[in-house]
C-alpha positions, 0 to 999 in steps of 0.5 A, a space after each residue: 555604152 563602152 565606146 562612150 566610156 572609153 571615149 571619155 576616159 581618153 579625153 581625161 587622159 589626154 587632159 591629164 598628159 597636157 597637165 603633166 606636160 604643163 608642169 614639166 616645161 613651165 612658162 619661160 621668165 621674160 627677158 630683162 628689159 633694157 633698163 634692168 640691165 643697165 641698173 644692174 650695171 650701174 649697181 655693179 659699178 657703185 658697189 664700191 661707193 661706200 658713201 651711197 651703199 644704202 641708195 644701192 641697196 635700194 636700187 637693187 630692189 627698183 622695179 624697172 621691167 617696164 623700162 626700155 631705156 638703156 641710157 640713164 642719169 642717176 643721182 645717188 643720195 648720200 647715206 643720211 645722217 638722220 631717220 627722218 631723210 632716210 624715210 624720204 627715200 623708198 622704192 617709190 622716190 627712188 624712182 625720181 632719182 633715175 632720169 631718162 638719157 644720159 648726160 655728161 655734167 657739161 650737158 647739164 646746162 642752165 634752165 634744161 629739164 630732166 624727165 625721171 622714170 617716174 615721169 616727174 620734172 627735174 630742173 637744172 640750174 647752173 652757177 659757173 661750175 655748180 650744178 643743181 637738181 631742183 635745187 640741190 647741188 650735185 657733188 663731184 664729177 659724173 660716175 660713168 657706168 654702162 651707157 649711164 652716169 651717175 652723181 652724188 647728191 647729199 640729200 633726196 631731191 625733192 619734187 617741184 612743180 616749177 623751177 627753183 628762183 635764179 640768182 638773176 634776171 637780165 632783161 635785154 630789150 631791143 629796139 629799131 634804130 630808125 630816124 622816122 620814128 624819133 624819138 619814140 623808137 619801136 621795139 624790134 621783135 623776133 630777135 635771137 638772143 643767145 647767152 653763155 656764161 663765164 665759162 663759155 657754156 650756154 645759157 639760154 637762147 631766146 627770141 624778144 617778144 613783141 615789146 622787143 624783150 627777152 629775160 634771161 633767168 640764170 645763176 652765173 655771175 658772168 653772162 655774155 650775150 649777142 643779138 641776132 636778126 637777119 637784116 639788121 646789125 647791132 654794131 657799126 665797124 665795132 662800135 655799139 649803137 646807142 640811140 640817135 643824135 637827132 632826127 636827121 638819123 645820125 647815130 650815136 655810139 656807145 662810150 664804153 671807156 667813159 672818156 666822153 668821147 667815141 674813138 677806136 678805143 670804144 670798139 668791142 673786143 670781140 664782135 661776135 659776142 659783144 655784150 658782157 655782164 659782170 654781177 657782183 659775186 655771191 649776190 642774190 636776186 640781182 636784176 638788170 635791164 639793158 637796152 640796145 638798138 639794131 639798124 636795117 642794113 643793106 643785104 651786102 652790109 650784112 654779109 659783110 659783117 657776118 663775113 668779117 666775124 666768120 673770118 675773124 674766128 677762122 684766123 683765130 683758130 689757125 693763130 691758136 693752132 700755130 702757137 701750139 705746134 711752134 711753142 707747145 703753148 698750153 702744155 701742147 705735145 705732139 703725142 696730142 697732135 691728133 685732137 689739135 688737127 681735128 679741131 682745125 679740121 673742123 674750122 676749115 669745113 665750118 668756115 668753108 660752109 659759111 663762106 659758100 653760104 654767103 657767096 650763095 646769099 649774094 648771088 640770090 639778091 643779084 650780087 654775083 659781081 660784087 667786090 664782096 663775092 671776089 673777097 670771099 673767093 679769095 678768102 676760100 682759095 687762102 683756106 685751100 692754101 692754109 690746108 695744103 701748108 698744114 696737111 700737104 694735100 688739096 682735098 677741095 681741087 683734087 691733084 696739086 696741079 689743078 690747085 695751081 691752075 686755079 690760083 693762076 686763074 685767079 691771078 689773072 682774074 683778080 688783078 687786086 689780089 695778083 701779087 697775094 696769089 703769086 706768093 701763095 703760088 711761090 710758096 707752094 712751089 717752095 714745098 714742092 721744092 721746085 726752087 727755081 718756079 718759086 723764085 720766078 712767082 715771088 719775083 718783082 714783089 716787094 712784101 716781106 713774106 715774098 723776100 723770104 721765099 726768094 732768099 730761101 729758093 736761092 738759098 736752095 739753088 745755091 745762089 747764097 749771095 743773092 738769098 742774103 740780100 732778100 733776107 736782108 730785105 725781109 728782116 728790114 721790112 719786119 723788124 725796123 733797125 734790124 742789124 743786116 746779117 752776113 751769113 745764113 749759117 745756123 738757123 737764121 732763116 727759120 729765125 726770120 720766119 718766126 719775125 711778127 707778120 701778123 697772123 704768122 704761120 711759119 709751121 710749113 717753113 720748118 717743112 721747106 727748111 727741114 728744121 726741128 720744131 721749135 728753134 728755141 726749144 724742141 717742142 714735147 713728142 715732135 718726131 722729125 719729118 713725121 710731124 712736119 704735116 698734121 695727121 688727117 683726122 679719121 672722120 675726114 678719111 671716113 667721110 670718103 668724100 675728099 680724096 684724103 689719104 693719111 699721112 706718113 707715119 700716122 
């Protein structure tokens, strides 16, 4: 019996010790969730905003222990003027004002939806710069807080089962333009309709249904859009198809300027985005129906059309780059040169990818030997040349000599473009300061830029008489009835480089001539030597596949 008593006493003592141990070492609190940490950061930022103080006080108390999102978009309600409005926002409804995901204002596009942490749907509508959430307009710009964005709204956001009514509804009807079904043209299905507003922000991307219809609901007063379907085109050399003239299949085109005749004045200004609608400002519930026609095209025709659009976009980017670098257009300063350089790099990479894809499509269509394939190859080489002009490197060919050898092979193979390639080689030799080779490559050429290259090369070779002769030939070709110059002194050479040559790019000639940019007035922030080349974007260096190096002094 004693043994049993001692045994029971031991068990009791052990239990007592465990109980004491639990009291001395309580179960630790779980660590805060990602959501709790992010909300705390938001509260800290918003403490300095007195107009939303009541919202902040409630935000401190909101239960987000189960929230693992650390990127949020918060719609902070301004302090109410009436008690009734204040009563609508409580510990439950405040969760409807916290959306999952972090969205800058430009990311809040018309028609998109957000999901609150209470799993309610928030509908975004946009009209130009005005952004509404379930019909409540955002005031001002985003307030960054941690990984999140906060917006101030004037009132509590209501819960809605469907989006608010849109200001406009544009109905796009697309038909296939084929003579055999005249006069009843069939609807064209699965046509992609891409639309953007007057500030180039995306509005919608839709596809036509079985009836060839796509409906764009929007709040913007200016709507720009385009139609895309592989194997079809809605334009012919810039003219918009408007139907058929007769059963033989003669096409009718849209009279854009209303002068009752079709000529070059009726071509669209921007073939990539040919359609624009402007609704009356502040008009409510205005609808519009637009009928369009597309025709089947041969694969080479489609590739040719896409090539034209792709190249137009690239050359426009190059033209804008030159305007900024040479004149400081738009307030450009060389302190911001890294930004414009990255923009141009993106254009180079995107254009090269697009052209390469077009070549692949041509090969797959059995058109590898077509003139169109040669044209694409030439444009790829022109991009390579441009890159060498602006960065002094040849990342797509390795060493400079490899690029030069490739161009010489092209000159032998593409006899139609041999003169152009020889001019490119002459410019490369100028940039390499190989003056005699530059003069030899440009010899027997007749275009204005070759004359200018010859003038610079002979001036560097101290053949001033020949240089002056070539310079006057260049100026006569560039400017009709130009007065002959009698001296190479001053800035006459770089001034001639600025004469209109279409998509002009005098930038590399400043490096050749060792001139300050711009000869008509220095662009802010320009440093001689350093800024004669663009900085290589950091992301291009990080990619590690282009064999690039950063240019000096950057």
